[in-house]
N, C-alpha and C positions, 0 to 999 in steps of 0.2 A: 729181651733176647740177647744172648751173649754174642760178641763179635765172632767167636769161633764157630758159631752155628750158622752164620750168614752164608758162607760158601756152600754148606750142605743144603740149605733151603734153596738157594739159587740153582744148585745142581739138580735137585729134585724137580724144580719147576722146569728146567730145560729138558729133562728126561720126559716129563709129562707132555710138554709141547711137541717133542719129537714123536712120541707115541701117538698123539692126536693126529699129527700130520701123516704118519705112517698108516693109520687106520683109514684116513680120507683117501690116500693115494691107492693103497692096496685094495680097499673095498670099493673104490670107484663111486663113492657117494656124491650125488649132486649137491650143490650149495644149499638148496632149499631143504635138504635132509640133515646134512652135517657140513657146515661151512669150514674151510681150512682155518687154522689158528691165525694166520696173517690177516685174513679178511675180518675176523672178529676183532683183532687188535686195532686195525684201521678204523673200524666202525666204533669201537670203544672210545678212541681218541676223538673222533668226530662228534660223538654224542656228548662228550664232556665240553668240547670247545664251542659247540654251537648252542649250548644251553639246554639240550634236551634232557640229559641225565640228571643234572644238578638238582632241580626242584623236586623230582621224584625221590632222589636219594635223601634229600633233607627231610622230606615228610616221613620216609621210612625210618630214618635215624631218630626222629623225634618220638615216633611210636615205640621203637625199641627201647629208647632210654626211659621213657615214662613207664612203660609196661614192666621193664626189668626192675626199676626202682620200687614201684608199688608192690609187685609180686614178691620181691626179695624182703622188703620190710615186713610185710604181713607174714611171710613164711618164717622169718627169724623169730617173730613173737610167738607164733603158733608152735613152731618147732621147739622153742625153749619150754613152753608150757607142757607139750607132749613129753619132753625129756624128763621133766621134773614131777609129773603127775601120771601115775599108771592108770588111775581112774579115767582121767580125761583122754588118755591115749586109747583105752578100750572103747570109750564112747565115740570118739571122733574118727579114729582110724578107718573104720569101714566106709564112712562117707568120703574120706579123702581118696581111698583106693578106688571107689566106684567112680568118682569124678575123674581120676587119672585114667581109668580104663575106658572112659568114653572118648572116642576120637575127637580131636579138636576140629577136624573138618566137619563133623556132624553138629558140633555146638556153634560153630562160627555163624551160620545163617540165622540161628535163633538169637544169638547175642547181637548181631547186626540189626535184627528186627526190633529187639528190646531197646538198644541204646542208640540206634540210628546209624547212618552210614559215615558219620564223621569220625573225629579223632577218638572219642570216648570208647567206642566199640573196639577199636584196634588195641587201645591200652588195656581194656578188660581182657581181651583174648590173650594178649602177650603175658599179662600178669597171671592169668590162670595157668598157662602152660609152664611158667617159671616157678609157680608156687610149690608144686609137689616135690621136685628134687631138692630144692633148697630147704624146705620144711623137714624132709626126712633126714638130710645130712646134718641139719642142726640138731635134731632129736638124737641122732646117733652120737654126735660129738658131745652133747651135754651128758648123755648117759655114760660115756666113756671116761668121764673125769674120775680120777682116783678117789675112792671113798675115804681112804686114809687122809688125803689132803683136806677133804671137806671136814672130817672129824677134827683135824688139827686146827682148822680155821674156827670151828665152833669153840674149841677149848681156849683159843686166844681171844674169844669174845668179839670176833669180827662181825660187823653188821652185814645184813643181807646184801646191801649194795656193794660192800667191799668184796664179799664172796663172789658175786656175779662179775664185777669188773676186773678183779685181780686174779681170779682163779678159774671160774667156769668158762667165761668167754675166751680168754687166752688159750686154755687147754683145748677148747673145741674149735678154734680157728682153722686148723688144717682140714677138718671134716667139713666145716662150713664153706670154706673156699672150694672144696671139691664140688659141692652143690652149686656154688655160684658159677664155676666154670661151665657146668652143664646148663645152668639157667640162662647165661648170656647167649649161648648158641640157640637155645630154644626160644628166646625172645625174638630172635630174627625170624624163626619159623612162624611164631605166632603173629608177628606183624604182617608177614607176606600172606598167610592164610586169611587174616582179617581183611586185607585189601582185596583178595579174591572174592570174599563174600560180599563186597560192595564198597567201592571207594572211587573218588575222582582223581586221586593223585597218589603216587607211591611206586616203588619198583615192581611190586606185584601187578599193579595196573599196567605198567609199561611192558611187562612180559606179555600180558594178554593182548595189548594193542599191537605189539610187534608181531605176534603170532597170528593175529586175526585181521583187523582192518588194514593195518599197514603192510602186512606180509613181508616184514623185514627180518628175516631169520638171523642174519649177523647181529642186528640190534638186540634180538631176543637173547642170543648167546652172550653178547656184551653185557646185558643187564644181569644175567645169571652170574657172570664173572664178578660183576660189581657186588652182588649180594654175597657171594662167597668171600670176597675180599673184606667186606664189612664184618662178616662173622669172624674171620680170622683176626682182624685188627682188634675187635672188641674182646675176643678171647685172650689175646696177648696182653691187653690192658688189664684184665682181671688178674692174669698171672703176675704182672709187674706189681700190682697192688699187694698181691699175696706175698711176694718176696720182700716187700717193705714191712709188712705187718707180722708175718710169721717167721720167727727166727729159724736158722738152719739147724737141723738135728743131726 
């Protein structure tokens, strides 16, 4: 993030908090329906200082990281094959679309039953939801490589590895990172959905606890703010990596 954009981000955050406060005051909502932002902020600080939030956040971050890594690596390989083979694309694409069209909320209980309530099922759910956008963006990026450059590489007797590493992948990186940006945010969604399907620890579990047995609505909103902050931070991390690897055009 550039330094020049920081004031804009802070300004937008301030406006959002003011709007939130205005909705609470004008609407007259009680705290158990919509707590004011200052109450949520106080509860957020308390949850982090007294050790309530940290273990749940660490578990969710582990699930997100592993799910994103597994889903992205598999998607990059499959996306490259789809981009280079029309036959494989026609063969596999209907199954990929069908899997993507099935809501992850419907699949999560089945996957939790198959892989258990532990870490593995959360990683599988996050990987599945990450897989499709990264695979499609990789396929589009590989197919968009200039055919003239490929022909030139062949005329210069470049090896397959040289073509892939020095031509195809660099040319497809902008498209690939477009999918990775989407994928990292979806990994957060997948981890939370997996925790809702069955888990002992995680931010999704803490949301349910705060809403249910604890009936601590400020804590519930503080957890939601933490989830959103994690998603934004991970998205910005992918953007920073993209700026390092993809040259300005």
